[in-house]
Structure formats: structure tokens, C-alpha cells
N, CA, C and O atoms as a CHARMM CRD file, in Angstrom:
* protein
*
  304
    1    1 MET  N      5.87000  -1.82900   6.72300 PROA 1      0.00000
    2    1 MET  CA     4.80400  -0.87200   6.85400 PROA 1      0.00000
    3    1 MET  C      4.78400   0.00000   5.60400 PROA 1      0.00000
    4    1 MET  O      5.83600   0.39500   5.10100 PROA 1      0.00000
    5    2 LEU  N      3.59700   0.29700   5.11000 PROA 2      0.00000
    6    2 LEU  CA     3.39700   1.20300   3.98400 PROA 2      0.00000
    7    2 LEU  C      2.68700   2.43800   4.51700 PROA 2      0.00000
    8    2 LEU  O      1.61200   2.33000   5.10700 PROA 2      0.00000
    9    3 TRP  N      3.27800   3.60600   4.31500 PROA 3      0.00000
   10    3 TRP  CA     2.70600   4.87000   4.76800 PROA 3      0.00000
   11    3 TRP  C      2.39600   5.70300   3.54000 PROA 3      0.00000
   12    3 TRP  O      3.24600   5.86700   2.66500 PROA 3      0.00000
   13    4 LEU  N      1.17900   6.23100   3.47000 PROA 4      0.00000
   14    4 LEU  CA     0.73700   7.07500   2.35800 PROA 4      0.00000
   15    4 LEU  C      0.32000   8.43200   2.89600 PROA 4      0.00000
   16    4 LEU  O     -0.31300   8.52500   3.94700 PROA 4      0.00000
   17    5 GLU  N      0.67900   9.48900   2.16700 PROA 5      0.00000
   18    5 GLU  CA     0.26300  10.84100   2.54500 PROA 5      0.00000
   19    5 GLU  C     -0.07700  11.61800   1.28700 PROA 5      0.00000
   20    5 GLU  O      0.67800  11.61600   0.31500 PROA 5      0.00000
   21    6 ALA  N     -1.21200  12.27700   1.31800 PROA 6      0.00000
   22    6 ALA  CA    -1.64600  13.13000   0.21000 PROA 6      0.00000
   23    6 ALA  C     -2.49300  14.26200   0.77700 PROA 6      0.00000
   24    6 ALA  O     -3.40500  14.03000   1.57100 PROA 6      0.00000
   25    7 GLY  N     -2.19100  15.46200   0.37300 PROA 7      0.00000
   26    7 GLY  CA    -2.97400  16.60800   0.82500 PROA 7      0.00000
   27    7 GLY  C     -3.00400  16.77500   2.32500 PROA 7      0.00000
   28    7 GLY  O     -3.99600  17.25900   2.87100 PROA 7      0.00000
   29    8 GLY  N     -1.93900  16.38600   3.00700 PROA 8      0.00000
   30    8 GLY  CA    -1.88300  16.51800   4.45800 PROA 8      0.00000
   31    8 GLY  C     -2.61200  15.42100   5.21300 PROA 8      0.00000
   32    8 GLY  O     -2.69500  15.47100   6.44000 PROA 8      0.00000
   33    9 ILE  N     -3.14100  14.43100   4.50500 PROA 9      0.00000
   34    9 ILE  CA    -3.86300  13.31900   5.11700 PROA 9      0.00000
   35    9 ILE  C     -2.99800  12.07200   4.97700 PROA 9      0.00000
   36    9 ILE  O     -2.46500  11.81000   3.89900 PROA 9      0.00000
   37   10 SER  N     -2.85200  11.30700   6.04500 PROA 10     0.00000
   38   10 SER  CA    -2.00900  10.11800   5.95500 PROA 10     0.00000
   39   10 SER  C     -2.68800   8.90900   6.59100 PROA 10     0.00000
   40   10 SER  O     -3.60900   9.03600   7.39900 PROA 10     0.00000
   41   11 ASP  N     -2.20800   7.74900   6.20400 PROA 11     0.00000
   42   11 ASP  CA    -2.65700   6.48700   6.77500 PROA 11     0.00000
   43   11 ASP  C     -1.53600   5.48400   6.55600 PROA 11     0.00000
   44   11 ASP  O     -0.66100   5.69600   5.71600 PROA 11     0.00000
   45   12 PHE  N     -1.56100   4.40300   7.30300 PROA 12     0.00000
   46   12 PHE  CA    -0.52100   3.38700   7.12900 PROA 12     0.00000
   47   12 PHE  C     -1.13300   2.00500   7.21000 PROA 12     0.00000
   48   12 PHE  O     -2.19100   1.79500   7.80300 PROA 12     0.00000
   49   13 ILE  N     -0.43000   1.07200   6.59100 PROA 13     0.00000
   50   13 ILE  CA    -0.84400  -0.32400   6.55300 PROA 13     0.00000
   51   13 ILE  C      0.35400  -1.16100   6.98900 PROA 13     0.00000
   52   13 ILE  O      1.46900  -0.96100   6.50600 PROA 13     0.00000
   53   14 GLU  N      0.12000  -2.09300   7.89800 PROA 14     0.00000
   54   14 GLU  CA     1.18300  -2.99000   8.32300 PROA 14     0.00000
   55   14 GLU  C      0.93400  -4.37400   7.74900 PROA 14     0.00000
   56   14 GLU  O     -0.20400  -4.84100   7.69800 PROA 14     0.00000
   57   15 GLY  N      1.99600  -5.02000   7.32100 PROA 15     0.00000
   58   15 GLY  CA     1.91400  -6.37100   6.78100 PROA 15     0.00000
   59   15 GLY  C      3.28500  -7.00600   6.85700 PROA 15     0.00000
   60   15 GLY  O      4.16500  -6.53800   7.58100 PROA 15     0.00000
   61   16 ARG  N      3.45600  -8.07600   6.10300 PROA 16     0.00000
   62   16 ARG  CA     4.74800  -8.76300   6.13500 PROA 16     0.00000
   63   16 ARG  C      5.17200  -9.14300   4.71900 PROA 16     0.00000
   64   16 ARG  O      4.37300  -9.09500   3.78300 PROA 16     0.00000
   65   17 GLY  N      6.40000  -9.50900   4.58300 PROA 17     0.00000
   66   17 GLY  CA     6.93900  -9.93600   3.30600 PROA 17     0.00000
   67   17 GLY  C      6.69500 -11.41800   3.05600 PROA 17     0.00000
   68   17 GLY  O      6.07200 -12.11400   3.85700 PROA 17     0.00000
   69   18 ASN  N      7.20500 -11.87200   1.92300 PROA 18     0.00000
   70   18 ASN  CA     7.11500 -13.26800   1.51600 PROA 18     0.00000
   71   18 ASN  C      8.29700 -13.53000   0.59500 PROA 18     0.00000
   72   18 ASN  O      8.60100 -12.68100  -0.24200 PROA 18     0.00000
   73   19 PRO  N      8.96800 -14.65300   0.71000 PROA 19     0.00000
   74   19 PRO  CA    10.13200 -14.89200  -0.14700 PROA 19     0.00000
   75   19 PRO  C      9.81100 -14.94800  -1.63900 PROA 19     0.00000
   76   19 PRO  O     10.72000 -14.87900  -2.46700 PROA 19     0.00000
   77   20 HSD  N      8.53500 -15.07300  -1.99000 PROA 20     0.00000
   78   20 HSD  CA     8.14700 -15.16900  -3.39500 PROA 20     0.00000
   79   20 HSD  C      7.79000 -13.81200  -4.02200 PROA 20     0.00000
   80   20 HSD  O      7.41100 -13.75700  -5.19200 PROA 20     0.00000
   81   21 LEU  N      7.90500 -12.74200  -3.27300 PROA 21     0.00000
   82   21 LEU  CA     7.59500 -11.41400  -3.81500 PROA 21     0.00000
   83   21 LEU  C      8.63700 -11.03400  -4.85900 PROA 21     0.00000
   84   21 LEU  O      9.83700 -11.16300  -4.62000 PROA 21     0.00000
   85   22 THR  N      8.17600 -10.56600  -6.02100 PROA 22     0.00000
   86   22 THR  CA     9.10100 -10.19400  -7.09800 PROA 22     0.00000
   87   22 THR  C      9.14200  -8.68800  -7.33600 PROA 22     0.00000
   88   22 THR  O     10.11700  -8.18400  -7.89300 PROA 22     0.00000
   89   23 PHE  N      8.10300  -7.95800  -6.92400 PROA 23     0.00000
   90   23 PHE  CA     8.02900  -6.50600  -7.14500 PROA 23     0.00000
   91   23 PHE  C      8.28300  -6.17300  -8.62100 PROA 23     0.00000
   92   23 PHE  O      8.96300  -5.19300  -8.92400 PROA 23     0.00000
   93   24 SER  N      7.74800  -6.97100  -9.52700 PROA 24     0.00000
   94   24 SER  CA     8.08500  -6.81400 -10.93800 PROA 24     0.00000
   95   24 SER  C      7.03900  -6.09300 -11.77500 PROA 24     0.00000
   96   24 SER  O      7.27800  -5.84200 -12.95600 PROA 24     0.00000
   97   25 HSD  N      5.88900  -5.75200 -11.20500 PROA 25     0.00000
   98   25 HSD  CA     4.89300  -5.02600 -11.99300 PROA 25     0.00000
   99   25 HSD  C      5.35600  -3.58200 -12.18400 PROA 25     0.00000
  100   25 HSD  O      5.78800  -2.94900 -11.22100 PROA 25     0.00000
  101   26 PRO  N      5.27400  -3.05200 -13.40000 PROA 26     0.00000
  102   26 PRO  CA     5.82900  -1.71900 -13.65600 PROA 26     0.00000
  103   26 PRO  C      5.02100  -0.55900 -13.09100 PROA 26     0.00000
  104   26 PRO  O      5.57300   0.52700 -12.91300 PROA 26     0.00000
  105   27 THR  N      3.73100  -0.74600 -12.80000 PROA 27     0.00000
  106   27 THR  CA     2.91900   0.41000 -12.40300 PROA 27     0.00000
  107   27 THR  C      2.01100   0.19200 -11.20000 PROA 27     0.00000
  108   27 THR  O      1.38400   1.15000 -10.74700 PROA 27     0.00000
  109   28 GLU  N      1.91000  -0.99900 -10.66900 PROA 28     0.00000
  110   28 GLU  CA     0.94300  -1.25000  -9.59800 PROA 28     0.00000
  111   28 GLU  C      1.58600  -1.95400  -8.41100 PROA 28     0.00000
  112   28 GLU  O      2.47900  -2.78700  -8.56600 PROA 28     0.00000
  113   29 ILE  N      1.10300  -1.59400  -7.21100 PROA 29     0.00000
  114   29 ILE  CA     1.47400  -2.31900  -5.99900 PROA 29     0.00000
  115   29 ILE  C      0.19600  -2.62700  -5.22500 PROA 29     0.00000
  116   29 ILE  O     -0.75100  -1.84000  -5.23000 PROA 29     0.00000
  117   30 VAL  N      0.18300  -3.76800  -4.57000 PROA 30     0.00000
  118   30 VAL  CA    -0.98700  -4.20100  -3.82000 PROA 30     0.00000
  119   30 VAL  C     -0.53100  -4.71200  -2.45900 PROA 30     0.00000
  120   30 VAL  O      0.38000  -5.53400  -2.35900 PROA 30     0.00000
  121   31 GLY  N     -1.17700  -4.21100  -1.42100 PROA 31     0.00000
  122   31 GLY  CA    -1.01700  -4.77700  -0.09200 PROA 31     0.00000
  123   31 GLY  C     -2.17800  -5.72600   0.12900 PROA 31     0.00000
  124   31 GLY  O     -3.33300  -5.32500  -0.01500 PROA 31     0.00000
  125   32 ARG  N     -1.90300  -6.95700   0.47000 PROA 32     0.00000
  126   32 ARG  CA    -2.95600  -7.96700   0.55700 PROA 32     0.00000
  127   32 ARG  C     -3.16200  -8.45700   1.98900 PROA 32     0.00000
  128   32 ARG  O     -2.20000  -8.69100   2.72000 PROA 32     0.00000
  129   33 LYS  N     -4.42300  -8.60900   2.37700 PROA 33     0.00000
  130   33 LYS  CA    -4.73600  -9.22300   3.65800 PROA 33     0.00000
  131   33 LYS  C     -4.50300 -10.73100   3.58500 PROA 33     0.00000
  132   33 LYS  O     -4.22400 -11.37400   4.59700 PROA 33     0.00000
  133   34 SER  N     -4.61900 -11.28200   2.39000 PROA 34     0.00000
  134   34 SER  CA    -4.42700 -12.72200   2.18700 PROA 34     0.00000
  135   34 SER  C     -2.94700 -13.03500   2.03600 PROA 34     0.00000
  136   34 SER  O     -2.09700 -12.16300   2.21400 PROA 34     0.00000
  137   35 SER  N     -2.64600 -14.27700   1.70800 PROA 35     0.00000
  138   35 SER  CA    -1.26700 -14.68900   1.46600 PROA 35     0.00000
  139   35 SER  C     -0.97200 -14.82400  -0.02600 PROA 35     0.00000
  140   35 SER  O      0.10100 -15.29600  -0.40100 PROA 35     0.00000
  141   36 HSD  N     -1.90800 -14.41500  -0.87800 PROA 36     0.00000
  142   36 HSD  CA    -1.72200 -14.51000  -2.33100 PROA 36     0.00000
  143   36 HSD  C     -0.55500 -13.62100  -2.77100 PROA 36     0.00000
  144   36 HSD  O     -0.41300 -12.49200  -2.30100 PROA 36     0.00000
  145   37 VAL  N      0.27500 -14.14200  -3.67400 PROA 37     0.00000
  146   37 VAL  CA     1.42000 -13.39800  -4.19200 PROA 37     0.00000
  147   37 VAL  C      1.32100 -13.33300  -5.71000 PROA 37     0.00000
  148   37 VAL  O      1.09600 -14.34700  -6.37000 PROA 37     0.00000
  149   38 SER  N      1.49100 -12.13500  -6.25700 PROA 38     0.00000
  150   38 SER  CA     1.60000 -11.94200  -7.70500 PROA 38     0.00000
  151   38 SER  C      2.68900 -10.89900  -7.94400 PROA 38     0.00000
  152   38 SER  O      3.32400 -10.43200  -6.99800 PROA 38     0.00000
  153   39 ASP  N      2.90200 -10.53700  -9.19900 PROA 39     0.00000
  154   39 ASP  CA     3.93400  -9.53700  -9.49700 PROA 39     0.00000
  155   39 ASP  C      3.56400  -8.15000  -8.97200 PROA 39     0.00000
  156   39 ASP  O      4.42100  -7.26800  -8.92400 PROA 39     0.00000
  157   40 ARG  N      2.31000  -7.93800  -8.57900 PROA 40     0.00000
  158   40 ARG  CA     1.86400  -6.65400  -8.03200 PROA 40     0.00000
  159   40 ARG  C      1.96900  -6.58700  -6.50900 PROA 40     0.00000
  160   40 ARG  O      1.83800  -5.50500  -5.93600 PROA 40     0.00000
  161   41 THR  N      2.20100  -7.70600  -5.84800 PROA 41     0.00000
  162   41 THR  CA     2.12900  -7.78100  -4.38700 PROA 41     0.00000
  163   41 THR  C      3.32000  -7.10700  -3.71700 PROA 41     0.00000
  164   41 THR  O      4.47400  -7.43000  -3.99700 PROA 41     0.00000
  165   42 LEU  N      3.01500  -6.16100  -2.82300 PROA 42     0.00000
  166   42 LEU  CA     4.02800  -5.49400  -2.01200 PROA 42     0.00000
  167   42 LEU  C      4.15200  -6.16100  -0.64900 PROA 42     0.00000
  168   42 LEU  O      5.25500  -6.31500  -0.12400 PROA 42     0.00000
  169   43 MET  N      3.00800  -6.56000  -0.07300 PROA 43     0.00000
  170   43 MET  CA     3.00000  -7.19400   1.24200 PROA 43     0.00000
  171   43 MET  C      1.81200  -8.13700   1.33100 PROA 43     0.00000
  172   43 MET  O      0.82200  -7.97900   0.61800 PROA 43     0.00000
  173   44 VAL  N      1.92500  -9.11400   2.20900 PROA 44     0.00000
  174   44 VAL  CA     0.83100 -10.03200   2.50600 PROA 44     0.00000
  175   44 VAL  C      0.49100  -9.90400   3.98700 PROA 44     0.00000
  176   44 VAL  O      1.26100  -9.33100   4.75800 PROA 44     0.00000
  177   45 GLY  N     -0.65500 -10.43600   4.37900 PROA 45     0.00000
  178   45 GLY  CA    -1.04500 -10.36500   5.78600 PROA 45     0.00000
  179   45 GLY  C     -1.26700  -8.94700   6.27300 PROA 45     0.00000
  180   45 GLY  O     -1.06700  -8.65100   7.45000 PROA 45     0.00000
  181   46 ALA  N     -1.68300  -8.06500   5.36400 PROA 46     0.00000
  182   46 ALA  CA    -1.88900  -6.65500   5.72800 PROA 46     0.00000
  183   46 ALA  C     -3.01900  -6.51500   6.74100 PROA 46     0.00000
  184   46 ALA  O     -3.95300  -7.31600   6.75700 PROA 46     0.00000
  185   47 ASP  N     -2.92500  -5.50300   7.57400 PROA 47     0.00000
  186   47 ASP  CA    -3.96000  -5.28000   8.58100 PROA 47     0.00000
  187   47 ASP  C     -5.12100  -4.42900   8.06600 PROA 47     0.00000
  188   47 ASP  O     -6.07700  -4.17500   8.79900 PROA 47     0.00000
  189   48 LYS  N     -5.04000  -3.98700   6.81000 PROA 48     0.00000
  190   48 LYS  CA    -6.12500  -3.19600   6.21600 PROA 48     0.00000
  191   48 LYS  C     -6.32400  -3.60600   4.76500 PROA 48     0.00000
  192   48 LYS  O     -5.37500  -3.94500   4.05900 PROA 48     0.00000
  193   49 ALA  N     -7.57500  -3.56500   4.34000 PROA 49     0.00000
  194   49 ALA  CA    -7.92800  -3.68900   2.92700 PROA 49     0.00000
  195   49 ALA  C     -8.21200  -2.27600   2.41500 PROA 49     0.00000
  196   49 ALA  O     -8.22600  -1.32300   3.19300 PROA 49     0.00000
  197   50 ALA  N     -8.43600  -2.14600   1.11800 PROA 50     0.00000
  198   50 ALA  CA    -8.70700  -0.82400   0.54500 PROA 50     0.00000
  199   50 ALA  C     -9.88200  -0.13900   1.24400 PROA 50     0.00000
  200   50 ALA  O     -9.86700   1.07800   1.42800 PROA 50     0.00000
  201   51 CYS  N    -10.89500  -0.90700   1.63100 PROA 51     0.00000
  202   51 CYS  CA   -12.07500  -0.31900   2.28100 PROA 51     0.00000
  203   51 CYS  C    -11.77800   0.19800   3.68100 PROA 51     0.00000
  204   51 CYS  O    -12.59000   0.92700   4.25200 PROA 51     0.00000
  205   52 ASP  N    -10.62400  -0.16700   4.24900 PROA 52     0.00000
  206   52 ASP  CA   -10.25300   0.26600   5.59900 PROA 52     0.00000
  207   52 ASP  C     -9.38900   1.52000   5.62100 PROA 52     0.00000
  208   52 ASP  O     -9.14900   2.09100   6.68500 PROA 52     0.00000
  209   53 ILE  N     -8.92300   1.95100   4.45700 PROA 53     0.00000
  210   53 ILE  CA    -8.09000   3.15500   4.37900 PROA 53     0.00000
  211   53 ILE  C     -8.97700   4.37900   4.56300 PROA 53     0.00000
  212   53 ILE  O    -10.12300   4.39100   4.11300 PROA 53     0.00000
  213   54 ARG  N     -8.46400   5.38700   5.20900 PROA 54     0.00000
  214   54 ARG  CA    -9.23300   6.61000   5.46700 PROA 54     0.00000
  215   54 ARG  C     -9.90800   7.10000   4.19400 PROA 54     0.00000
  216   54 ARG  O     -9.25300   7.25300   3.16300 PROA 54     0.00000
  217   55 ARG  N    -11.19100   7.34300   4.25800 PROA 55     0.00000
  218   55 ARG  CA   -11.97400   7.76200   3.09000 PROA 55     0.00000
  219   55 ARG  C    -11.54000   9.12000   2.57400 PROA 55     0.00000
  220   55 ARG  O    -11.57400   9.34700   1.36500 PROA 55     0.00000
  221   56 ASP  N    -11.13000  10.03700   3.45300 PROA 56     0.00000
  222   56 ASP  CA   -10.66600  11.34500   2.98300 PROA 56     0.00000
  223   56 ASP  C     -9.35700  11.22000   2.21600 PROA 56     0.00000
  224   56 ASP  O     -9.11200  11.98200   1.28100 PROA 56     0.00000
  225   57 LEU  N     -8.51500  10.26900   2.60100 PROA 57     0.00000
  226   57 LEU  CA    -7.28400  10.02400   1.85800 PROA 57     0.00000
  227   57 LEU  C     -7.60000   9.39900   0.49900 PROA 57     0.00000
  228   57 LEU  O     -7.02700   9.79800  -0.51500 PROA 57     0.00000
  229   58 VAL  N     -8.48900   8.44300   0.47500 PROA 58     0.00000
  230   58 VAL  CA    -8.88400   7.80800  -0.79300 PROA 58     0.00000
  231   58 VAL  C     -9.43300   8.85500  -1.75900 PROA 58     0.00000
  232   58 VAL  O     -9.12400   8.82800  -2.95100 PROA 58     0.00000
  233   59 LYS  N    -10.24400   9.77400  -1.24500 PROA 59     0.00000
  234   59 LYS  CA   -10.79200  10.83300  -2.10200 PROA 59     0.00000
  235   59 LYS  C     -9.66600  11.67900  -2.69200 PROA 59     0.00000
  236   59 LYS  O     -9.70000  12.02300  -3.87300 PROA 59     0.00000
  237   60 MET  N     -8.66800  12.01600  -1.87200 PROA 60     0.00000
  238   60 MET  CA    -7.51700  12.78600  -2.37600 PROA 60     0.00000
  239   60 MET  C     -6.77500  12.01200  -3.46100 PROA 60     0.00000
  240   60 MET  O     -6.32200  12.59400  -4.44700 PROA 60     0.00000
  241   61 LEU  N     -6.65100  10.69500  -3.27600 PROA 61     0.00000
  242   61 LEU  CA    -5.90900   9.87000  -4.22900 PROA 61     0.00000
  243   61 LEU  C     -6.60400   9.75100  -5.58300 PROA 61     0.00000
  244   61 LEU  O     -5.97100   9.38400  -6.57300 PROA 61     0.00000
  245   62 THR  N     -7.89400  10.05700  -5.63300 PROA 62     0.00000
  246   62 THR  CA    -8.61600   9.98000  -6.91000 PROA 62     0.00000
  247   62 THR  C     -8.42200  11.22500  -7.77000 PROA 62     0.00000
  248   62 THR  O     -8.75800  11.21300  -8.95400 PROA 62     0.00000
  249   63 LEU  N     -7.88900  12.28500  -7.19800 PROA 63     0.00000
  250   63 LEU  CA    -7.68800  13.52400  -7.94700 PROA 63     0.00000
  251   63 LEU  C     -6.39800  13.44800  -8.75500 PROA 63     0.00000
  252   63 LEU  O     -5.33700  13.18800  -8.18900 PROA 63     0.00000
  253   64 PRO  N     -6.46600  13.67000 -10.07200 PROA 64     0.00000
  254   64 PRO  CA    -5.27100  13.53400 -10.91400 PROA 64     0.00000
  255   64 PRO  C     -4.11300  14.44400 -10.51100 PROA 64     0.00000
  256   64 PRO  O     -2.95400  14.10800 -10.75800 PROA 64     0.00000
  257   65 SER  N     -4.40200  15.57100  -9.90600 PROA 65     0.00000
  258   65 SER  CA    -3.34200  16.52500  -9.55300 PROA 65     0.00000
  259   65 SER  C     -2.68600  16.23000  -8.20100 PROA 65     0.00000
  260   65 SER  O     -1.73900  16.91600  -7.81700 PROA 65     0.00000
  261   66 THR  N     -3.17000  15.23000  -7.48100 PROA 66     0.00000
  262   66 THR  CA    -2.66200  14.93700  -6.15000 PROA 66     0.00000
  263   66 THR  C     -1.26600  14.31800  -6.19600 PROA 66     0.00000
  264   66 THR  O     -1.02200  13.35100  -6.91700 PROA 66     0.00000
  265   67 LEU  N     -0.36900  14.89100  -5.42000 PROA 67     0.00000
  266   67 LEU  CA     0.95600  14.30000  -5.22400 PROA 67     0.00000
  267   67 LEU  C      0.89100  13.39900  -4.00900 PROA 67     0.00000
  268   67 LEU  O      0.32600  13.77500  -2.98200 PROA 67     0.00000
  269   68 VAL  N      1.45800  12.22500  -4.11700 PROA 68     0.00000
  270   68 VAL  CA     1.39800  11.22900  -3.04800 PROA 68     0.00000
  271   68 VAL  C      2.80200  10.94700  -2.53600 PROA 68     0.00000
  272   68 VAL  O      3.72600  10.72600  -3.31900 PROA 68     0.00000
  273   69 LYS  N      2.95300  10.95500  -1.22300 PROA 69     0.00000
  274   69 LYS  CA     4.20900  10.53500  -0.60400 PROA 69     0.00000
  275   69 LYS  C      4.01200   9.10400  -0.12700 PROA 69     0.00000
  276   69 LYS  O      3.01100   8.78900   0.51600 PROA 69     0.00000
  277   70 VAL  N      4.96500   8.24300  -0.44400 PROA 70     0.00000
  278   70 VAL  CA     4.90900   6.83400  -0.05800 PROA 70     0.00000
  279   70 VAL  C      6.19300   6.48400   0.67500 PROA 70     0.00000
  280   70 VAL  O      7.29200   6.75500   0.19100 PROA 70     0.00000
  281   71 LYS  N      6.04400   5.88400   1.83700 PROA 71     0.00000
  282   71 LYS  CA     7.20400   5.39100   2.58200 PROA 71     0.00000
  283   71 LYS  C      6.98700   3.91600   2.86700 PROA 71     0.00000
  284   71 LYS  O      5.91200   3.50200   3.30200 PROA 71     0.00000
  285   72 ILE  N      8.02400   3.13200   2.61500 PROA 72     0.00000
  286   72 ILE  CA     7.98500   1.71700   2.90700 PROA 72     0.00000
  287   72 ILE  C      9.05400   1.43000   3.94700 PROA 72     0.00000
  288   72 ILE  O     10.23300   1.70800   3.72800 PROA 72     0.00000
  289   73 SER  N      8.64700   0.88200   5.06000 PROA 73     0.00000
  290   73 SER  CA     9.56500   0.56400   6.14800 PROA 73     0.00000
  291   73 SER  C      9.67100  -0.94800   6.27200 PROA 73     0.00000
  292   73 SER  O      8.66100  -1.65000   6.32000 PROA 73     0.00000
  293   74 VAL  N     10.89500  -1.43900   6.32400 PROA 74     0.00000
  294   74 VAL  CA    11.13300  -2.88500   6.41300 PROA 74     0.00000
  295   74 VAL  C     11.90600  -3.17800   7.68900 PROA 74     0.00000
  296   74 VAL  O     12.92300  -2.54200   7.96500 PROA 74     0.00000
  297   75 GLU  N     11.42700  -4.13600   8.46100 PROA 75     0.00000
  298   75 GLU  CA    12.12600  -4.57600   9.65700 PROA 75     0.00000
  299   75 GLU  C     12.50900  -6.03800   9.47800 PROA 75     0.00000
  300   75 GLU  O     11.72400  -6.83700   8.96700 PROA 75     0.00000
  301   76 PHE  N     13.70800  -6.37700   9.89900 PROA 76     0.00000
  302   76 PHE  CA    14.17400  -7.75900   9.80700 PROA 76     0.00000
  303   76 PHE  C     14.23900  -8.37500  11.17100 PROA 76     0.00000
  304   76 PHE  O     14.61100  -9.54100  11.30500 PROA 76     0.00000
């Protein structure tokens, strides 16, 4: 699960891992609804795309001064 919080607004995305995930991109992470894997992929089979994330949270994330809290939860 990926949990994001900014400006008191939060949302979460659930997905799963893949043995081919490398987490090697230095600046970007992507949660994907598909099964595509690249160096940016954090999770596949996500239950939300970018358009499904709360719009008020997305607006906060566009502000350069916004601090973002990110939590990644892994279950085995």
C-alpha cells in the first residue's frame, strides 16, 4: 500500500509487487494498474490511476512548497 499525505489531505493506493521490480530510478516512482514493469515502477495491479487520486490532494502536490509524507506498507 502507498499512502500519501500533504496539507492534511491523504489518499492511499493498494497494489502488489513483482519479482522484476528494481526500484532503480533516482527521482520517480509509479504505481501502475497494469503489469508493466520499469525502473520507475513501485507497484503493479494498483487499484487507482492518477486520475483516481483525490483532486484536492493532487492540487496540493502541484505546489512547490508542499511537504509530502509517503508511507509504503508491504505485506508478505
